[in-house]
Structure formats: structure tokens, C-alpha cells
C-alpha positions in Angstrom: 0.0 0.0 0.0 1.4 3.4 -1.0 2.1 6.0 1.6 -0.5 8.4 -0.1 -3.2 5.8 0.2 -2.3 5.0 3.8 -2.4 8.7 4.6 -5.8 9.0 3.0 -7.1 6.1 5.1 -5.8 7.7 8.3 -7.4 11.0 7.4 -10.7 9.2 6.7 -10.7 7.4 10.0 -9.9 10.6 11.9 -12.8 12.3 10.1 -15.1 9.3 10.8 -14.2 9.5 14.5 -15.1 13.1 14.6 -18.4 12.5 12.9 -19.5 9.2 14.4 -17.5 9.2 17.7 -20.4 10.8 19.6 -23.6 9.6 17.9 -25.9 10.6 20.8 -26.8 14.1 21.8 -27.7 13.2 25.3 -27.1 10.2 27.5 -29.1 9.5 30.8 -26.6 7.3 32.6 -27.3 4.8 35.4 -31.0 5.3 36.0 -33.6 2.7 36.8 -35.9 2.6 33.8 -39.5 1.6 34.0 -41.1 1.4 30.5 -44.2 -0.8 30.8 -44.9 -0.9 27.0 -41.5 -2.5 26.3 -41.3 -4.6 29.5 -38.2 -2.7 30.7 -37.8 -2.7 34.5 -34.2 -2.3 35.6 -31.0 -0.3 35.7 -30.3 0.9 32.1 -28.9 3.8 30.1 -31.0 5.9 27.7 -29.5 7.7 24.7 -31.2 10.5 22.7 -30.5 11.9 19.3 -32.4 14.6 17.3 -35.1 14.6 19.9 -35.8 10.9 19.6 -35.0 7.8 21.7 -31.9 6.4 20.1 -30.9 3.5 22.3 -31.9 1.8 25.6 -29.2 -0.5 26.9 -27.5 -1.8 30.1 -24.3 0.1 29.4 -23.8 2.9 26.8 -20.3 4.4 26.9 -20.2 8.0 28.1 -17.8 8.8 25.2 -20.7 8.1 22.8 -22.6 11.2 23.9 -22.1 14.9 23.6 -23.7 15.4 26.9 -24.1 13.0 29.8 -26.4 13.3 32.8 -25.8 11.0 35.8 -29.2 9.8 37.0 -27.9 7.0 39.2 -30.4 6.2 42.0 -33.3 7.9 40.1 -36.3 6.4 38.3 -36.5 7.0 34.5 -39.9 6.7 32.9 -41.7 7.8 29.7 -43.1 11.3 30.0 -46.2 11.3 32.1 -49.6 11.6 30.3 -52.2 13.5 32.3 -55.4 12.7 30.4 -57.8 14.9 32.3 -56.9 18.5 32.6 -58.5 21.9 31.9 -56.0 24.2 30.1 -58.3 26.3 27.9 -56.9 29.3 29.9 -58.4 32.7 29.0 -60.0 35.8 30.3 -63.8 35.5 29.8 -65.1 36.6 33.2 -68.4 34.8 32.6 -67.0 31.4 31.8 -66.1 28.5 34.0 -63.4 26.4 32.0 -63.8 27.6 28.4 -61.4 30.5 27.7 -61.6 31.1 31.5 -59.6 32.0 34.6 -60.4 28.7 36.3 -58.4 26.9 33.6 -54.6 27.0 33.7 -51.7 27.6 31.3 -50.3 24.1 30.7 -46.5 24.8 30.7 -46.7 26.2 34.2 -48.0 22.9 35.7 -46.8 20.1 33.4 -43.0 19.7 33.4 -42.4 20.3 37.1 -44.4 17.1 37.7 -42.9 15.0 34.9 -45.8 15.5 32.6 -45.1 15.9 28.9 -48.6 15.3 27.4 -51.8 16.8 28.7 -55.3 16.0 27.4 -57.8 18.8 27.9 -61.1 17.2 29.1 -64.0 18.9 27.4 -63.2 22.5 28.1 -64.0 23.3 24.5 -66.7 22.1 22.1 -66.8 22.2 18.3 -67.8 25.9 18.3 -64.7 27.1 20.1 -62.1 24.4 19.7 -60.2 26.4 17.1 -59.8 29.3 19.5 -58.5 26.8 22.1 -56.0 25.5 19.6 -54.8 28.9 18.5 -54.3 30.4 21.9 -53.2 27.4 24.0 -52.3 24.3 22.0 -50.2 26.0 19.4 -48.4 28.2 22.0 -47.4 25.4 24.4 -44.3 23.4 24.8 -46.3 20.7 26.5 -48.1 18.4 24.0 -51.8 19.2 24.2 -54.5 16.9 23.0 -58.2 17.2 23.7 -61.5 15.6 24.4 -64.1 18.0 23.0 -67.4 18.5 24.8 -70.7 17.3 23.3 -71.9 20.9 24.2 -70.9 23.1 21.3 -69.6 25.9 23.5 -67.8 23.6 25.9 -67.6 24.2 29.6 -68.9 27.8 29.9 -71.0 27.0 32.8 -73.6 24.6 34.4 -76.6 26.1 32.6 -75.0 25.9 29.2 -74.2 22.3 29.8 -78.0 21.5 30.1 -78.7 22.9 26.5 -79.7 19.8 24.6 -80.0 21.9 21.4 -76.3 22.6 21.6 -75.5 18.8 21.7 -74.7 18.2 18.0 -73.1 14.8 17.3 -72.7 15.5 13.6 -70.8 18.7 14.0 -68.8 17.3 16.9 -67.7 14.3 14.8 -67.0 16.6 11.9 -64.6 18.7 13.9 -62.7 15.5 14.8 -62.7 13.6 11.6 -62.4 16.4 9.1 -60.5 19.0 11.0 -58.3 17.8 13.8 -58.1 13.9 13.9 -54.7 13.8 15.4 -55.4 16.3 18.2 -58.9 15.6 19.3 -59.0 12.1 21.0 -62.6 11.8 22.1 -65.8 13.4 23.4 -66.8 14.6 26.9 -70.2 14.4 28.5 -70.4 16.2 31.9 -72.6 17.9 34.5 -75.9 17.1 32.9 -78.8 17.2 35.4 -81.2 15.0 33.5 -81.3 11.5 32.1 -78.9 9.8 29.7 -79.4 12.3 26.9 -76.0 13.9 27.2 -74.2 10.6 27.3 -76.2 9.2 24.3 -75.5 12.3 22.2 -71.8 11.9 23.0 -71.9 8.2 22.2 -73.5 9.0 18.8 -70.7 11.4 18.1 -68.2 8.8 19.3 -69.5 6.2 16.9 -69.5 8.7 14.0 -65.9 9.7 14.7 -64.7 6.3 16.0 -63.3 7.8 19.3 -64.0 7.1 22.9 -66.3 9.0 25.2 -65.3 10.2 28.7 -68.1 10.8 31.1 -68.3 12.9 34.3 -71.5 11.3 35.7 -72.5 13.5 38.6 -75.1 16.0 39.5 -78.2 13.9 38.8 -80.8 14.1 41.6 -81.7 11.3 42.2 -78.5 9.7 40.9 -78.6 7.9 37.6 -77.5 4.3 37.6 -73.8 3.7 36.9 -74.7 0.1 36.2 -77.0 1.2 33.4 -74.3 3.6 32.2 -71.6 0.9 32.0 -73.7 -1.9 30.6 -76.3 -0.2 28.3 -74.7 3.0 27.1 -70.9 2.6 27.2 -68.9 0.9 24.5 -65.6 -0.9 25.3 -62.9 1.8 25.6 -65.3 4.4 27.0 -64.0 6.2 30.1 -65.6 6.7 33.5 -63.7 9.6 35.1 -63.9 10.6 38.8 -63.9 6.8 39.5 -63.2 7.2 43.2 -65.5 10.2 43.9 -67.7 9.9 47.0 -70.8 11.7 46.1 -72.3 14.3 46.6 -75.7 12.7 46.8 -76.2 13.2 43.0 -73.4 10.7 42.2 -73.5 6.9 42.6 -70.3 5.5 44.0 -68.4 2.3 42.9 -67.9 1.2 46.5 -71.1 0.7 48.5 -71.2 3.2 51.3 -72.9 0.7 53.6 -71.1 -2.6 53.0 -67.7 -1.0 52.0 -67.6 -3.5 49.1 -67.1 -2.8 45.4 -70.3 -3.3 43.6 -70.1 -6.6 41.6 -71.1 -5.0 38.2 -68.2 -2.6 38.5 -65.7 -5.5 38.0 -67.9 -6.8 35.2 -67.7 -3.4 33.5 -63.9 -3.2 33.8 -63.7 -6.7 32.2 -66.0 -5.4 29.4 -63.5 -2.7 28.6 -64.8 0.3 30.5 -61.8 2.4 31.5 -61.8 3.7 35.1 -60.0 7.1 35.3 -59.1 8.9 38.4 -59.8 12.6 37.5 -58.9 13.7 41.0 -59.9 17.4 40.8 -61.0 19.5 43.6 -64.0 17.3 44.7 -63.8 13.9 43.1 -61.4 11.7 45.0 -62.1 10.1 48.4 -59.9 7.8 50.5 -63.1 5.9 51.6 -63.7 5.0 48.0 -60.1 4.6 46.7 -58.6 2.5 49.5 -61.3 -0.3 49.7 -61.6 -0.4 45.9 -57.9 -1.0 45.4 -57.6 -3.4 48.3 -60.4 -5.4 46.7 -58.8 -5.4 43.3 -60.4 -2.5 41.5 -57.3 -0.7 40.3 -57.8 2.4 38.2 -56.9 2.0 34.5 -55.6 5.5 34.3 -54.4 8.1 36.8 -55.2 11.8 35.9 -55.4 15.1 37.8 -58.4 17.1 36.6 -56.1 20.1 36.9 -57.8 23.5 37.3 -57.6 26.3 39.9 -59.7 24.5 42.4 -57.5 21.4 42.4 -53.9 22.7 42.0 -53.5 23.9 45.6 -55.8 21.4 47.4 -55.4 17.7 47.8 -54.4 16.9 44.2 -51.4 19.4 43.9 -49.8 17.8 40.8 -49.4 14.4 39.0 -46.3 13.5 41.0 -48.1 13.9 44.2 -51.2 12.1 42.9 -49.1 9.2 41.7 -47.5 9.0 45.1 -51.0 8.5 46.7 -51.4 5.2 44.9 -47.9 4.1 46.0 -49.0 4.6 49.6 -52.3 2.8 49.2 -50.3 -0.2 48.1 -49.9 -0.2 44.4 -46.4 -1.0 43.1 -44.3 1.6 41.4 -44.6 -0.3 38.1 -48.4 -0.3 38.4 -48.5 3.4 39.0 -46.1 4.2 36.1 -48.2 1.9 33.8 -51.4 3.9 34.6 -49.6 7.2 34.1 -47.9 6.4 30.7 -48.8 3.5 28.5 -52.4 2.9 29.7 -53.5 6.5 29.0 -51.7 6.4 25.6 -53.8 3.4 24.7 -57.0 4.9 26.1 -56.6 8.0 23.8 -55.5 5.8 20.9 -52.0 7.4 20.7 -49.7 4.4 21.0 -46.7 6.4 19.8 -46.8 8.1 23.3 -46.2 6.8 26.8 -43.1 4.6 25.9 -39.4 4.7 25.4 -39.3 2.8 22.1 -36.4 3.6 19.8 -37.5 6.2 17.3 -40.2 7.7 19.5 -40.2 11.3 20.7 -37.8 11.6 23.7 -40.4 12.6 26.2 -38.8 11.4 29.5 -39.4 11.9 33.2 -36.8 11.3 35.9 -38.1 10.9 39.4 -36.6 10.6 42.8 -38.5 8.4 45.3 -38.2 10.1 48.6 -38.6 8.2 51.9 -40.0 9.8 55.0 -43.3 10.8 56.6 -45.7 12.4 54.2 -49.4 13.4 54.4 -51.8 13.1 51.5 -55.1 14.8 51.4 -58.3 13.8 49.6 -61.1 16.1 48.4 -63.1 15.4 51.6 -60.3 17.0 53.7 -59.1 13.8 55.2 -55.5 12.5 55.3 -53.6 9.4 54.6 -50.1 9.2 56.0 -47.4 7.6 53.8 -43.7 6.8 53.6 -42.8 7.5 50.0 -43.2 10.3 47.6 -42.3 10.8 43.9 -40.6 14.1 43.0 -39.8 15.1 39.4 -36.0 15.8 39.1 -35.7 16.1 35.3 -38.2 16.3 32.4 -37.4 16.1 28.8 -39.8 17.1 26.0 -38.7 15.8 22.6 -35.2 15.5 23.8 -35.0 19.0 25.3 -34.5 19.4 29.0 -37.5 21.5 30.2 -37.3 20.9 33.9 -34.3 20.4 36.1 -35.1 20.6 39.8 -31.6 20.3 41.3 -29.4 21.2 38.3 -28.5 17.6 37.3 -27.8 18.6 33.8 -25.6 21.7 34.3 -22.1 22.1 35.7 -21.1 23.9 39.0 -20.9 27.6 38.5 -17.1 27.7 38.8 -16.5 24.7 36.5 -18.3 25.8 33.4 -15.8 26.0 30.5 -15.2 29.5 29.1 -17.1 30.3 25.9 
């Protein structure tokens, strides 16, 4: 081999090392990964390139990444999906949750709890969804999806939610199928004071658009039968939110208040495919329902916050705090992560979310699991003491670090290289 050819080969190898020597933009090193979709449950490394998951393996060399973050001793999960929030934030003084003060700006409440995807739960209807998209969805770093309300104007107020003339299944389905099929994931029925009309109108729209229906089934006096709702009106895949609410008197509960037993038809409904969602909120989660239900085997399918101004500073607080409640009832960490990532992704028919598969968006949450004495409050102002609590240390949205509680990803102030 001539010297010129050898020199050319050496130059090529040097260039190749420069180009390919660090194939990953970011490496999360030494964490305990829980990814239910891919059955990953153990200490592994996670590499990210161009905002996508590039590799998950037991040992990825630190020299392969441009930036390394040591997450030893921490829990690494897919980005949390909160599938019941109210983020149609606005300034209409006469509205409840549609373009209203009681809704919240999503980025202010998502990343700090490990949440990368939020699903607005019926704040808007087909009449004002485009306004919601323009002023909130399109301006947020958080991924925002939505259930739209069967009421055309959405959640303006309780009186508007009784307007049967504004329950238009055809226009609701049209807004989903023809306009925003990748953003609108289903239809909401809520706060109706009458019979099953609101539910049935939502179901009609759900069949037309081939999406699930989520139902807030309270405020009926006397209460409507949840057995009839589950067995005669719901399709498999429909969602019963506020599953562990305890009244008021207008809402039938899943646990019998007298016997303390889960009603038998509730288990049958879950086997049928009815999804039981938490939807904690400011008034829809009670220990006296949740604890006996879980101990008797009725685990929620999905954990969600029902985020709005009346829940953010009360017993709910945020998704990390809410997930911690279920750890302290007795659910395993793996069960809690499943119900906060992969299960909600399936419920809203977005299986590209809620997992750490290679090629998927690098939406990642990193938690510490603190040990100590912690108090957790329900919406009835009663307390459960617990010994463990999740805290979001680091959140990545599409590979970008958007939350870093303790500066894991940055150098000490006096060690940063000069520009």
C-alpha cells in the first residue's frame, strides 16, 4: 500500500471518529428505567439523538454522547400523560373552564411534575375548539391533545351544559374527523342534570368519529344508575372519570357506602373494557372509595389530575403527588407508572406516546423516590399518611430538558468552560 493511500485512510478514519464518535446528543446514565410498554424494568442507560429515543441498553459508553447526565439512583420513565386537565386558559369573566380564569396555562403545571402530554377534558366544544387550539395548543411546549365537549360551547357553565339543542353529534364528529383527527382524541359528557341524553349524544358522536367518550357522571338528583351507564350506554374503551369520587348525593359510587364493598357489576364493567379514570380534581377523590376499591382489586386503568384552579392547591397538587398517593395505598411503582404512561396512551389511541421505544419522541421523566413521613389529602379534607413520595427531578420534551429541579444537567458555576 502506497504512503499516499495510507495517509488518505488515516485521514478518513480521523474524520469518521469526529463525525461518528459521539452519535448521541444526550445520555441519561445509570438510572432505573420503567417502561411498561417494552417490559423494561431495571437499571439501564438511555440515549437520545435529534429529539428521539436512540438506544436503551445496560451500558452505553459515556464517550458516545455529547452530553451525559448522571441519573444514578433515580427512576426514569416515559413522559407522564395526564389525560384529564383543563387548560383552555383565558379571560372570559363569565366562563367556567372555556377560555376562562379557572383553567390553567399548561406549561406552568406540566414539566415540574414529569408531565409531557396533557389532554384537555372537554373545556371546548366544536364551536370554540379552534380558539383553544390557537391560543393554547399552538403556543405550548407541552403536547396538548383534547376531548371536546358534546356541548358546542364547551364548559362555559352549568346552565350551558344543560342545553340539549347545543349537543350536535354530527358537527362534533366533523370537527374531529375532518378538521383535527390527530389532536382531538374523544368526546366529553359532563354535569348534565337530566337522564342519559348527554351521554347518548356523546356516544352518537363517538360512533361517527370512532373515538371514545369520557363521562363525568354526577349532578343527577336522584342519581342515575352507573350500572346502566356501564352496561347499556358505554362501548368498550369508553371512560368513566372521577372513578373514586364519593358523592355528593347526586353521584352513585363504585364502593357501596354501607357494606364497603365494590359493587359486583363494576368489576364486570372493567372486564367489558370500561376504563376507570381517576380525575382527582377539587372534589372527586375520596380515600373511603379509593382504599377499599384498590384493596379489593379494582385498580384504576388511568391516573389523571383534573387540573384546574380548584385542584392545584388542594389535595391533588400535581401528578407526581397524585401518583404518590397510589404508591402509599399499596400499588407498586410499576403499576403506577403503567397507569400514568402506557395505559393513557392506549386509552386515547395514541400508542406512539407513553413509551421509550427507539424512534419515539424523547419525552422522558426522571423521578426521585423520597422516603419519609408524608401526608396526602383527599377532596373530603381527610388525610392518609405515607412513607414514600415521587418528585420530578428532570423532564425532557422531545429531547430538550425543560425541567431540572436540582441542576442535574448543568455544571457547577465555577466549573463551566469558558465560551
